[in-house]
KEDORO-295786 format. One line per field, with one value per residue (C-alpha): residue in three letters; z, x, y. Coordinates in Angstrom, 1 decimal, always signed. Example, Ala and Ser with C-alpha at 12.3 -4.5 7.8 and 13.67 -1.06 7.14 Angstrom:
# residues 2
r: c(ALA; SER)
w: c(+7.8; +7.1)
u: c(+12.3; +13.7)
v: c(-4.5; -1.1)
This chain:
# residues 260
r: c(MET; ASN; TRP; ALA; SER; PHE; GLY; ALA; PHE; LEU; LYS; SER; VAL; PHE; ILE; PRO; LEU; VAL; THR; VAL; ALA; THR; ALA; THR; MET; VAL; ALA; PHE; LEU; ASN; SER; SER; ILE; SER; GLN; VAL; ASP; HIS; GLU; LEU; LYS; GLN; ARG; ILE; ALA; ALA; VAL; ASP; ILE; ALA; ILE; LYS; GLU; ALA; ARG; ASP; GLU; ARG; GLU; LYS; ILE; ASP; ALA; GLU; ARG; GLU; PHE; ASN; PHE; LYS; ILE; TYR; ASP; LEU; VAL; GLN; GLN; SER; LEU; GLU; GLU; LYS; ASN; GLU; ARG; LYS; GLN; GLU; VAL; ALA; LYS; GLN; PHE; VAL; LEU; VAL; MET; VAL; ASP; GLY; GLU; LEU; ARG; ARG; ARG; LEU; LEU; GLY; VAL; LEU; GLU; GLU; GLY; GLY; THR; PRO; THR; ILE; LYS; GLN; GLU; ALA; ALA; ASN; ILE; ILE; VAL; GLN; GLU; LYS; GLU; PHE; GLN; ARG; ASP; GLU; ASN; SER; ASN; LEU; ARG; THR; ASN; ARG; ASN; VAL; LYS; PRO; SER; PHE; ASP; TRP; GLU; ASP; TRP; ASP; TYR; ASP; ILE; PHE; TRP; CYS; THR; SER; SER; GLY; THR; HIS; ALA; LYS; GLU; GLN; ALA; ASN; PHE; ILE; LYS; GLN; GLU; LEU; GLU; ARG; GLU; GLY; ALA; LYS; GLY; ARG; ILE; ARG; VAL; ARG; GLU; LEU; TYR; PRO; SER; VAL; ASN; SER; ARG; THR; GLY; TYR; LYS; VAL; SER; GLY; TYR; ALA; ILE; ARG; ARG; SER; GLU; ASN; GLU; THR; THR; GLN; ALA; ASN; ALA; LEU; GLU; LYS; LEU; ALA; GLU; THR; VAL; LEU; SER; GLU; LYS; GLY; TYR; PRO; ALA; VAL; PHE; LYS; GLN; GLN; LEU; THR; SER; GLN; SER; THR; ARG; TRP; TYR; ILE; SER; ALA; PHE; ILE; CYS; PRO)
w: c(-14.3; -13.8; -17.3; -16.1; -13.6; -16.2; -18.7; -16.2; -15.4; -19.1; -19.5; -16.4; -15.9; -18.6; -21.6; -20.0; -19.0; -22.5; -23.9; -21.6; -22.4; -26.1; -25.9; -23.8; -26.3; -29.3; -27.5; -26.8; -30.4; -31.7; -29.4; -30.5; -34.2; -33.7; -32.1; -34.8; -37.4; -35.8; -35.5; -39.1; -40.3; -38.4; -40.0; -43.4; -42.8; -41.6; -44.8; -46.9; -45.2; -45.7; -49.4; -49.9; -48.1; -50.2; -53.4; -52.3; -51.5; -54.8; -56.7; -54.8; -55.7; -59.3; -59.4; -57.8; -60.2; -63.2; -62.0; -61.4; -65.0; -66.3; -64.3; -65.6; -69.2; -68.6; -67.5; -70.3; -72.9; -71.7; -71.9; -75.4; -76.6; -74.8; -73.8; -70.7; -70.0; -70.0; -67.9; -65.3; -65.2; -64.9; -62.0; -60.2; -60.6; -59.2; -56.2; -55.3; -56.3; -55.9; -52.8; -51.8; -54.1; -57.3; -56.4; -56.0; -59.3; -61.3; -59.9; -60.8; -64.4; -64.6; -63.2; -65.8; -68.9; -68.4; -69.8; -67.9; -65.8; -64.9; -64.2; -61.7; -60.0; -59.7; -58.4; -55.8; -54.7; -54.4; -52.2; -50.0; -49.5; -48.7; -46.2; -44.7; -44.5; -42.8; -40.1; -39.9; -39.3; -36.3; -34.5; -32.2; -29.5; -28.6; -25.5; -23.2; -21.3; -18.9; -19.9; -18.0; -16.1; -18.0; -18.2; -21.1; -21.1; -21.3; -24.7; -28.3; -30.3; -34.0; -35.0; -38.7; -40.8; -44.3; -47.1; -48.8; -45.7; -46.0; -43.5; -41.0; -40.4; -39.8; -37.4; -35.4; -35.3; -33.9; -31.2; -30.0; -30.0; -28.0; -25.5; -24.9; -24.4; -22.1; -19.9; -19.5; -22.2; -22.7; -25.3; -29.0; -30.3; -34.0; -36.3; -39.7; -43.1; -44.5; -48.3; -50.6; -52.1; -48.7; -47.5; -50.6; -49.5; -47.8; -44.1; -44.2; -46.2; -43.3; -43.3; -40.5; -37.0; -35.8; -33.2; -33.9; -31.1; -30.2; -28.1; -24.8; -25.3; -24.5; -21.5; -23.4; -26.4; -24.3; -22.7; -26.0; -27.4; -24.5; -24.7; -28.5; -28.5; -25.6; -27.1; -30.6; -29.3; -27.4; -30.5; -32.5; -34.2; -32.7; -33.4; -32.6; -32.7; -33.6; -32.2; -34.6; -33.8; -35.6; -36.1; -36.1; -33.2; -32.1; -28.4; -26.4; -29.5; -30.6; -33.7; -34.3; -37.6; -38.6; -42.0; -41.9)
u: c(-43.8; -43.6; -42.7; -42.1; -39.5; -38.0; -37.8; -36.1; -33.6; -32.8; -32.3; -30.4; -28.3; -28.3; -27.8; -25.0; -23.3; -23.6; -22.3; -19.2; -18.5; -18.8; -16.5; -14.0; -14.1; -13.7; -10.7; -9.2; -9.7; -8.3; -5.2; -4.7; -5.1; -2.7; -0.1; -0.5; -0.2; +2.9; +4.6; +3.6; +5.1; +8.3; +8.5; +7.9; +10.6; +13.1; +12.3; +12.8; +16.2; +17.3; +16.3; +18.2; +21.3; +21.2; +20.8; +23.6; +25.9; +25.0; +25.8; +29.0; +30.0; +29.1; +31.1; +34.1; +33.9; +33.7; +36.6; +38.7; +38.0; +39.2; +42.4; +42.9; +42.3; +44.8; +47.4; +46.7; +46.8; +50.1; +51.6; +50.2; +51.7; +55.0; +54.8; +56.9; +55.4; +51.9; +53.1; +54.4; +51.1; +49.3; +51.6; +50.9; +47.1; +47.4; +49.5; +47.2; +43.7; +43.7; +43.8; +43.7; +44.1; +43.6; +46.5; +48.8; +47.6; +48.1; +51.5; +52.3; +51.0; +53.4; +56.2; +55.7; +54.9; +56.4; +59.5; +62.7; +62.5; +58.8; +59.4; +62.1; +60.1; +57.0; +59.2; +60.7; +57.2; +55.9; +58.9; +58.5; +54.8; +55.2; +57.9; +55.7; +52.6; +54.6; +55.7; +52.1; +50.7; +53.0; +51.6; +49.5; +51.2; +49.1; +51.0; +49.2; +46.1; +45.7; +45.7; +48.6; +48.6; +50.5; +54.2; +56.6; +57.7; +54.2; +53.6; +54.8; +55.7; +56.4; +58.1; +57.6; +59.6; +58.5; +61.0; +59.9; +61.1; +64.7; +67.3; +66.5; +63.1; +64.8; +67.2; +64.3; +62.6; +65.8; +66.0; +62.5; +63.3; +66.5; +64.8; +62.1; +64.8; +66.7; +63.6; +63.3; +60.9; +61.1; +58.4; +59.0; +60.2; +60.8; +61.9; +60.1; +60.3; +57.0; +57.4; +55.6; +53.6; +52.4; +51.7; +49.6; +47.2; +43.8; +44.4; +47.8; +48.3; +50.3; +52.0; +53.7; +54.1; +51.3; +50.5; +47.8; +45.9; +42.6; +39.9; +41.1; +44.8; +44.8; +47.1; +49.8; +49.5; +49.9; +53.0; +54.5; +53.6; +55.3; +58.4; +58.7; +58.3; +60.7; +63.5; +63.2; +63.2; +66.4; +68.0; +67.1; +63.9; +61.0; +57.9; +54.2; +52.5; +48.8; +46.9; +44.7; +42.1; +42.6; +40.0; +42.6; +42.3; +45.9; +45.9; +49.0; +50.4; +50.8; +52.4; +54.1; +54.9; +57.7; +56.8; +57.7)
v: c(+49.8; +53.5; +54.7; +58.2; +56.9; +54.6; +57.4; +59.6; +56.8; +56.4; +60.1; +60.9; +57.7; +55.2; +57.4; +59.4; +56.1; +54.8; +58.1; +58.1; +54.4; +55.0; +58.0; +56.0; +53.2; +55.6; +57.3; +53.9; +52.7; +56.0; +55.6; +52.0; +52.9; +55.8; +53.5; +50.9; +53.6; +54.9; +51.5; +50.8; +54.0; +53.2; +49.8; +51.3; +53.9; +51.2; +49.2; +52.3; +53.0; +49.3; +49.5; +52.8; +51.4; +48.2; +50.3; +52.7; +49.7; +48.0; +51.3; +51.6; +48.1; +48.6; +51.8; +50.2; +47.3; +49.6; +51.7; +48.5; +47.4; +50.8; +50.5; +46.9; +48.1; +50.9; +48.4; +46.0; +48.8; +50.1; +46.6; +45.9; +49.2; +48.6; +52.2; +52.8; +56.2; +54.7; +51.8; +54.3; +56.1; +52.8; +51.7; +55.0; +54.5; +51.0; +52.2; +55.1; +53.9; +50.1; +47.9; +44.3; +41.3; +43.3; +45.5; +42.5; +41.0; +44.2; +44.7; +41.1; +41.8; +44.9; +42.8; +40.1; +42.2; +45.7; +47.2; +46.3; +49.4; +48.9; +45.2; +46.1; +48.8; +46.5; +43.7; +46.0; +47.2; +43.6; +42.6; +45.7; +45.2; +41.5; +42.4; +45.1; +42.9; +40.1; +42.6; +43.9; +40.5; +40.1; +43.2; +41.1; +39.2; +36.2; +35.0; +37.5; +36.5; +39.4; +43.1; +44.7; +48.0; +50.7; +50.2; +50.7; +47.0; +45.7; +47.3; +46.8; +49.9; +50.4; +53.6; +54.2; +56.5; +57.5; +56.8; +60.0; +62.0; +60.7; +59.5; +62.3; +60.7; +57.3; +59.0; +60.5; +57.1; +55.6; +58.3; +57.4; +53.7; +54.3; +56.4; +53.8; +51.1; +53.5; +53.9; +50.2; +49.1; +45.4; +44.8; +44.6; +48.0; +48.3; +51.0; +50.3; +52.0; +53.1; +52.7; +55.1; +52.3; +51.3; +54.8; +55.4; +52.7; +53.2; +53.2; +54.9; +58.1; +59.5; +62.9; +64.8; +63.3; +61.0; +58.4; +55.9; +54.3; +52.6; +54.3; +52.7; +53.4; +57.2; +56.9; +54.9; +57.2; +60.3; +58.8; +58.0; +61.4; +63.2; +61.0; +61.4; +65.1; +65.6; +63.4; +64.9; +68.4; +67.6; +66.2; +69.4; +68.1; +70.0; +67.9; +68.0; +64.6; +64.3; +61.3; +59.4; +56.7; +53.4; +50.7; +47.9; +45.6; +45.6; +45.2; +46.3; +47.9; +51.5; +52.9; +56.3; +57.9; +60.2; +61.6; +65.4)
C-alpha cells in the first residue's frame, strides 16, 4: 500500500466528504429540531389560550351567578319588606338585566308576592312576553323545501312598532304592511307590538328605524328598506332605516322596527 497516496486520498477526498456529510446532517438535525420546537411552541400556545378561555368563561359564569343571586336577594328583600318602591326597582332590574328562565321565575315571584300594583304589572308583562314568544316561535315556515328567488310573496315580514313610541309608530308599521300587500305580497305579513319589557332584553334593545336580516338576505332587506322609506316619506314620516345583522336562523323572514 502506498501510504503517501492513501494519506493524500484521506486529505483531499475522504475528509472533505465526511465534513460535508457531517455539516449536512447537523443542518438537517437543526432544521428538524427547529421544526419540532416550533410545533411544540404552537401546541403550548394553543393550550395556554384554551386554559385562558376556560378560565375567562368560568369567571364570567361565576360573575353572572353572583349577579343573579344579588338580583334574587333584591326581589326577596323587597317582598319581605312589602315596599312597593323597592319592588318597582327590583322589577326594573329584572327587566333590564336578567334573561331566560330566571327572568320568568323572578317575574312570577313578583306576581305572586308583590303589592297589588306590582302583581298586576308583573302579570301583564308575563302575558305580553308569552304572547310575543309564541309569535316569535312561528317565525320559521317549515313547509318550504326550496329557497325561492326574490319575490315579495315568497317572504314573511314582521313590522314591529315600539309601545314607547306611541300610536304614530303603529300607524307607520301599518302603512308598510299595506304597501307590501298592495304590491302583491302573499306571505305572512304582521304588524307586531314590541313591548318595553321585550325590547329591554338582550337581542332587542331597538331604537329608531331598523331592518334586521341574515348575511344572505341583503337583496330582500334592500327592497324592504326602499319600500318602507318611500311609503313613510309619502305619508309624512321621513325615515332612514339602518340594516342590522342578526344571528337568528330565520330563513325567508325579515323584520323591520319602528321605534323613533
